VEXMI-139774 format. One line per field, with one value per residue: residue number from 1; residue in three letters; x, y, z of N, C-alpha, C in turn. Coordinates in nm, 2 decimals, decimal comma, m for minus. Layout:
REM VEXMI-139774
i	c(NUM;...)
aa	c(ALA;...)
nu	c(X;...)
nv	c(Y;...)
nw	c(Z;...)
cau	c(X;...)
cav	c(Y;...)
caw	c(Z;...)
cu	c(X;...)
cv	c(Y;...)
cw	c(Z;...)
//
This chain:
REM VEXMI-139774
i	c(1;2;3;4;5;6;7;8;9;10;11;12;13;14;15;16;17;18;19;20;21;22;23;24;25;26;27;28;29;30;31;32;33;34;35;36;37;38;39;40;41;42;43;44;45;46;47;48;49;50;51;52;53;54;55;56;57;58;59;60;61;62;63;64;65;66;67;68;69;70;71;72;73;74;75;76;77;78;79;80;81;82;83;84;85;86;87;88;89;90;91;92;93;94;95;96;97;98;99;100;101;102;103;104;105;106;107;108;109;110;111;112;113;114;115;116;117;118;119;120;121;122;123;124;125;126;127;128;129;130;131;132;133;134;135;136;137;138;139;140;141;142;143;144;145;146;147;148;149;150;151;152;153)
aa	c(MET;LEU;TRP;ARG;LEU;VAL;ASP;GLU;SER;GLY;ALA;PHE;ALA;GLU;TYR;ASP;ASP;THR;ARG;SER;LEU;ASP;VAL;GLU;THR;ASN;SER;ASN;SER;ILE;ARG;VAL;ARG;GLY;ILE;PRO;GLY;GLU;PHE;VAL;THR;ALA;ARG;ILE;ARG;PRO;GLY;VAL;TYR;ALA;LEU;ASP;GLY;VAL;TYR;SER;ILE;ILE;ARG;ASP;GLN;ARG;VAL;ASN;TYR;TYR;ALA;ASP;GLY;LEU;VAL;LEU;GLY;PRO;GLU;ARG;PRO;SER;PHE;GLU;VAL;ARG;ALA;GLY;GLU;ALA;ILE;TYR;LEU;GLY;ILE;TRP;GLN;VAL;ASP;LEU;GLU;ASP;THR;ARG;ALA;VAL;THR;ARG;PRO;TRP;ARG;VAL;ASP;GLY;ALA;ASP;LEU;ARG;ALA;ALA;MET;GLU;HIS;VAL;ASP;ASP;LEU;HIS;GLY;GLU;VAL;ARG;ILE;ARG;GLN;THR;VAL;PRO;ARG;SER;VAL;PRO;CYS;THR;PRO;GLN;ARG;MET;ASN;THR;MET;SER;GLN;ARG;ARG;VAL;CYS)
nu	c(0,25;0,16;m0,08;m0,19;m0,46;m0,45;m0,50;m0,69;m0,50;m0,27;m0,12;m0,08;m0,38;m0,53;m0,42;m0,61;m0,81;m1,01;m0,91;m0,70;m0,51;m0,39;m0,19;m0,13;0,08;m0,03;m0,29;m0,61;m0,57;m0,54;m0,43;m0,28;m0,23;0,08;0,13;0,35;0,35;0,08;m0,26;m0,46;m0,77;m0,97;m1,20;m1,20;m1,22;m1,30;m1,04;m0,71;m0,43;m0,12;0,19;0,28;0,46;0,64;0,65;0,80;0,80;1,02;1,03;1,24;1,29;1,26;1,28;1,19;1,25;1,25;1,18;1,17;1,02;0,97;0,87;1,05;1,06;1,00;0,89;0,69;0,52;0,19;m0,17;m0,49;m0,83;m1,17;m1,51;m1,70;m1,53;m1,31;m0,98;m0,65;m0,33;m0,12;0,16;0,36;0,69;0,85;1,13;1,41;1,66;1,96;1,87;1,63;1,29;1,19;1,01;0,88;0,72;0,66;0,54;0,30;0,03;m0,21;m0,30;m0,24;m0,42;m0,67;m0,66;m0,65;m0,90;m1,08;m1,11;m1,26;m1,56;m1,75;m1,74;m1,85;m1,87;m1,61;m1,25;m0,99;m0,65;m0,42;m0,15;0,09;0,19;0,45;0,43;0,45;0,45;0,47;0,65;0,63;0,78;0,64;0,56;0,33;0,16;0,17;0,23;0,37;0,66;0,65;0,66;0,48;0,40)
nv	c(0,37;0,34;0,21;0,16;0,16;m0,05;0,01;m0,12;m0,12;m0,19;0,00;0,25;0,37;0,70;0,91;0,94;0,96;0,77;0,56;0,45;0,32;0,45;0,38;0,47;0,51;0,51;0,60;0,57;0,30;m0,04;m0,19;m0,47;m0,64;m0,80;m0,84;m0,72;m0,39;m0,24;m0,27;m0,20;m0,13;m0,10;0,01;m0,06;m0,01;m0,28;m0,47;m0,47;m0,39;m0,21;m0,16;0,16;0,32;0,41;0,65;0,87;1,10;1,24;1,39;1,62;1,80;2,11;2,06;1,90;1,59;1,42;1,10;0,93;0,66;0,57;0,32;0,25;0,06;m0,16;m0,38;m0,47;m0,53;m0,66;m0,70;m0,86;m0,77;m0,88;m0,78;m0,75;m0,90;m0,97;m0,92;m1,00;m0,88;m0,92;m0,84;m0,57;m0,44;m0,14;0,05;0,28;0,32;0,44;0,73;0,66;0,53;0,21;m0,09;m0,41;m0,74;m0,87;m1,06;m1,31;m1,43;m1,64;m1,64;m1,38;m1,24;m1,34;m1,24;m0,96;m0,93;m0,96;m0,70;m0,56;m0,43;m0,39;m0,59;m0,82;m1,16;m1,38;m1,33;m1,35;m1,47;m1,31;m1,33;m1,11;m1,06;m1,04;m0,77;m0,61;m0,28;0,03;0,32;0,67;0,91;1,17;1,47;1,44;1,65;2,02;2,10;1,91;1,70;1,45;1,19;1,02;0,75)
nw	c(0,18;m0,15;m0,35;m0,67;m0,91;m1,20;m1,54;m1,83;m2,03;m1,91;m1,78;m1,52;m1,39;m1,41;m1,15;m0,86;m0,56;m0,58;m0,73;m0,60;m0,33;m0,05;0,20;0,52;0,80;1,14;1,08;1,11;1,18;1,29;1,58;1,72;2,02;2,07;1,81;1,57;1,43;1,23;1,12;0,84;0,71;0,41;0,17;m0,17;m0,52;m0,75;m0,92;m1,07;m0,88;m0,84;m0,68;m0,65;m0,50;m0,20;0,06;0,28;0,56;0,77;1,07;1,23;1,48;1,38;1,11;0,82;0,66;0,36;0,22;m0,06;m0,22;m0,48;m0,71;m0,97;m1,15;m1,44;m1,30;m1,03;m0,71;m0,71;m0,69;m0,72;m0,68;m0,65;m0,71;m0,42;m0,27;0,00;0,09;0,23;0,26;0,42;0,65;0,59;0,56;0,60;0,54;0,58;0,35;0,30;0,16;0,07;0,08;0,13;0,07;0,16;0,16;0,48;0,65;0,60;0,75;0,86;1,13;1,22;1,05;1,15;1,42;1,37;1,25;1,45;1,55;1,37;1,27;1,06;0,86;0,62;0,56;0,44;0,47;0,25;0,22;0,02;m0,19;m0,31;m0,65;m0,90;m1,14;m1,45;m1,48;m1,64;m1,55;m1,53;m1,38;m1,18;m1,00;m0,73;m0,67;m0,68;m0,42;m0,29;m0,22;m0,30;m0,54;m0,80;m1,02)
cau	c(0,25;0,06;m0,12;m0,28;m0,53;m0,39;m0,61;m0,69;m0,38;m0,15;m0,06;m0,15;m0,49;m0,51;m0,41;m0,70;m0,85;m1,10;m0,84;m0,57;m0,51;m0,28;m0,18;m0,04;0,11;m0,10;m0,40;m0,72;m0,52;m0,58;m0,31;m0,32;m0,13;0,16;0,16;0,41;0,29;m0,06;m0,34;m0,54;m0,88;m1,02;m1,29;m1,15;m1,30;m1,24;m0,94;m0,57;m0,36;0,02;0,26;0,34;0,58;0,63;0,70;0,81;0,84;1,08;1,04;1,35;1,27;1,19;1,31;1,13;1,33;1,17;1,24;1,09;1,05;0,90;0,92;1,07;1,01;0,86;0,85;0,65;0,42;0,06;m0,27;m0,62;m0,95;m1,29;m1,63;m1,75;m1,42;m1,22;m0,85;m0,55;m0,20;m0,01;0,23;0,47;0,79;0,90;1,26;1,49;1,79;2,02;1,77;1,51;1,20;1,19;0,91;0,88;0,64;0,73;0,48;0,16;0,00;m0,36;m0,32;m0,24;m0,54;m0,78;m0,65;m0,69;m1,04;m1,15;m1,13;m1,33;m1,70;m1,83;m1,70;m1,94;m1,81;m1,47;m1,14;m0,89;m0,52;m0,38;m0,01;0,12;0,26;0,52;0,37;0,52;0,37;0,56;0,65;0,68;0,77;0,59;0,52;0,19;0,10;0,26;0,25;0,43;0,78;0,62;0,64;0,40;0,42)
cav	c(0,28;0,39;0,11;0,22;0,07;m0,06;0,01;m0,23;m0,12;m0,24;0,12;0,30;0,46;0,84;0,92;1,01;0,88;0,66;0,46;0,42;0,29;0,51;0,32;0,56;0,47;0,58;0,66;0,48;0,17;m0,14;m0,24;m0,59;m0,67;m0,92;m0,85;m0,59;m0,30;m0,21;m0,32;m0,10;m0,18;0,00;m0,03;m0,02;m0,07;m0,41;m0,45;m0,50;m0,28;m0,23;m0,07;0,28;0,35;0,44;0,78;0,90;1,23;1,23;1,52;1,63;1,93;2,20;2,03;1,77;1,52;1,34;0,98;0,89;0,52;0,54;0,20;0,29;m0,06;m0,17;m0,49;m0,42;m0,61;m0,63;m0,79;m0,84;m0,79;m0,88;m0,72;m0,82;m0,99;m0,91;m0,98;m0,97;m0,88;m0,95;m0,73;m0,52;m0,37;m0,02;0,09;0,38;0,27;0,57;0,84;0,61;0,45;0,08;m0,18;m0,55;m0,82;m0,92;m1,19;m1,33;m1,53;m1,65;m1,61;m1,24;m1,20;m1,37;m1,15;m0,83;m0,92;m0,94;m0,56;m0,51;m0,45;m0,38;m0,68;m0,94;m1,26;m1,43;m1,26;m1,44;m1,42;m1,29;m1,30;m1,02;m1,12;m0,93;m0,73;m0,50;m0,15;0,13;0,44;0,80;0,98;1,31;1,51;1,42;1,79;2,13;2,13;1,79;1,65;1,31;1,16;0,91;0,71)
caw	c(0,06;m0,25;m0,44;m0,77;m1,00;m1,33;m1,64;m1,93;m2,12;m1,83;m1,72;m1,40;m1,42;m1,36;m1,00;m0,77;m0,44;m0,61;m0,80;m0,53;m0,19;0,02;0,33;0,60;0,94;1,24;1,02;1,12;1,18;1,40;1,64;1,79;2,11;2,04;1,67;1,53;1,32;1,24;1,01;0,78;0,62;0,32;0,06;m0,30;m0,64;m0,80;m1,03;m1,04;m0,82;m0,83;m0,59;m0,71;m0,42;m0,06;0,09;0,43;0,60;0,90;1,13;1,32;1,54;1,29;0,98;0,76;0,56;0,27;0,17;m0,17;m0,26;m0,60;m0,78;m1,11;m1,22;m1,44;m1,21;m0,89;m0,65;m0,75;m0,64;m0,78;m0,59;m0,73;m0,65;m0,31;m0,21;0,10;0,09;0,32;0,19;0,52;0,71;0,51;0,64;0,53;0,60;0,51;0,30;0,27;0,16;0,00;0,15;0,07;0,13;0,12;0,25;0,60;0,70;0,56;0,84;0,89;1,27;1,22;0,99;1,24;1,53;1,33;1,21;1,58;1,57;1,25;1,29;0,94;0,75;0,60;0,47;0,46;0,42;0,19;0,21;m0,12;m0,21;m0,42;m0,76;m0,98;m1,26;m1,52;m1,50;m1,66;m1,46;m1,58;m1,25;m1,18;m0,87;m0,70;m0,68;m0,66;m0,28;m0,23;m0,28;m0,33;m0,68;m0,84;m1,16)
cu	c(0,13;0,04;m0,21;m0,34;m0,46;m0,51;m0,59;m0,57;m0,26;m0,07;m0,14;m0,27;m0,46;m0,51;m0,53;m0,74;m0,94;m1,03;m0,71;m0,60;m0,38;m0,27;m0,08;m0,03;0,03;m0,22;m0,52;m0,68;m0,56;m0,44;m0,36;m0,20;m0,06;0,19;0,23;0,34;0,15;m0,13;m0,43;m0,65;m0,93;m1,11;m1,23;m1,23;m1,23;m1,14;m0,81;m0,50;m0,21;0,08;0,33;0,47;0,54;0,69;0,70;0,86;0,90;1,10;1,15;1,35;1,20;1,21;1,24;1,23;1,24;1,24;1,14;1,12;0,97;0,96;0,93;1,04;1,08;0,81;0,81;0,54;0,28;m0,04;m0,40;m0,73;m1,07;m1,40;m1,68;m1,65;m1,35;m1,09;m0,76;m0,42;m0,09;0,05;0,35;0,56;0,84;1,02;1,32;1,62;1,85;1,91;1,64;1,42;1,18;1,09;0,92;0,78;0,72;0,68;0,34;0,12;m0,15;m0,39;m0,33;m0,37;m0,66;m0,78;m0,69;m0,84;m1,13;m1,18;m1,20;m1,48;m1,78;m1,79;m1,80;m1,87;m1,66;m1,36;m1,03;m0,75;m0,48;m0,23;0,00;0,20;0,33;0,44;0,45;0,43;0,47;0,54;0,71;0,67;0,72;0,55;0,37;0,11;0,20;0,30;0,33;0,56;0,76;0,60;0,56;0,44;0,31)
cv	c(0,32;0,27;0,18;0,12;0,07;m0,07;m0,11;m0,24;m0,17;m0,12;0,16;0,39;0,60;0,84;1,00;0,91;0,77;0,54;0,43;0,38;0,34;0,47;0,41;0,50;0,57;0,66;0,56;0,33;0,09;m0,19;m0,36;m0,63;m0,80;m0,93;m0,72;m0,52;m0,27;m0,26;m0,21;m0,17;m0,07;m0,07;0,03;m0,08;m0,19;m0,38;m0,50;m0,38;m0,32;m0,13;0,04;0,32;0,37;0,58;0,80;1,04;1,21;1,37;1,52;1,78;2,01;2,17;1,90;1,72;1,43;1,22;0,93;0,75;0,48;0,42;0,24;0,18;m0,09;m0,28;m0,43;m0,52;m0,57;m0,73;m0,76;m0,86;m0,78;m0,82;m0,81;m0,90;m0,90;m0,99;m0,93;m0,98;m0,91;m0,82;m0,70;m0,43;m0,26;0,03;0,21;0,31;0,39;0,67;0,79;0,53;0,32;m0,01;m0,32;m0,63;m0,87;m1,06;m1,19;m1,45;m1,53;m1,61;m1,45;m1,18;m1,22;m1,27;m1,01;m0,82;m0,92;m0,80;m0,49;m0,54;m0,46;m0,47;m0,80;m1,04;m1,29;m1,34;m1,36;m1,38;m1,42;m1,25;m1,21;m1,10;m1,01;m0,90;m0,61;m0,39;m0,04;0,25;0,56;0,89;1,13;1,34;1,49;1,54;1,89;2,15;2,01;1,76;1,51;1,29;1,03;0,87;0,77)
cw	c(m0,03;m0,35;m0,54;m0,87;m1,14;m1,43;m1,74;m2,01;m2,04;m1,77;m1,60;m1,45;m1,36;m1,21;m0,95;m0,66;m0,47;m0,68;m0,73;m0,39;m0,13;0,16;0,41;0,74;1,03;1,18;1,01;1,11;1,30;1,45;1,73;1,89;2,07;1,89;1,63;1,42;1,34;1,12;0,97;0,69;0,53;0,22;m0,07;m0,41;m0,69;m0,91;m0,98;m0,99;m0,82;m0,74;m0,67;m0,64;m0,28;m0,04;0,24;0,45;0,74;0,95;1,23;1,37;1,44;1,14;0,94;0,65;0,49;0,22;0,07;m0,20;m0,38;m0,67;m0,92;m1,21;m1,36;m1,34;m1,08;m0,84;m0,70;m0,69;m0,72;m0,67;m0,68;m0,65;m0,54;m0,23;m0,11;0,11;0,19;0,26;0,29;0,57;0,62;0,59;0,55;0,61;0,52;0,48;0,24;0,27;0,09;0,10;0,07;0,14;0,08;0,21;0,36;0,64;0,65;0,64;0,87;1,04;1,29;1,16;1,09;1,36;1,49;1,30;1,34;1,61;1,46;1,27;1,16;0,83;0,74;0,51;0,51;0,40;0,37;0,19;0,06;m0,12;m0,32;m0,53;m0,84;m1,10;m1,32;m1,55;m1,52;m1,57;m1,53;m1,46;m1,27;m1,03;m0,85;m0,71;m0,66;m0,52;m0,22;m0,30;m0,33;m0,48;m0,69;m0,98;m1,25)
//
């Protein structure tokens, strides 16, 4: 899942690692017995973030299949985070539908949050549950880089 910072004009800020949150499966994640999926923690700069899209690589022996889930929008999930604030967006489900990767919120539960936070050492202060809200952010699809099939807005 790729969440990107939205600038003052309401468009996505230029893509780079300092203005995005790229959540990857099996990448520095927290798994909690009895709770499906995995949790990811990250430090991001304050602002409004919107879902650019999801992307999946499915490896089958020696062949890689790509599933692009770019949100062409303009309506897409978004959230805001303020300086010094820690938020929790819940558990999101990502599926393959035909050849596209699709994501949706699955569950936002305080018990899941508390269980995950037992595995986080460097957090100071309270974590607040934050529901995503729809936001209109235009998309002009382009390849992330010349070495990838992945597209971003």
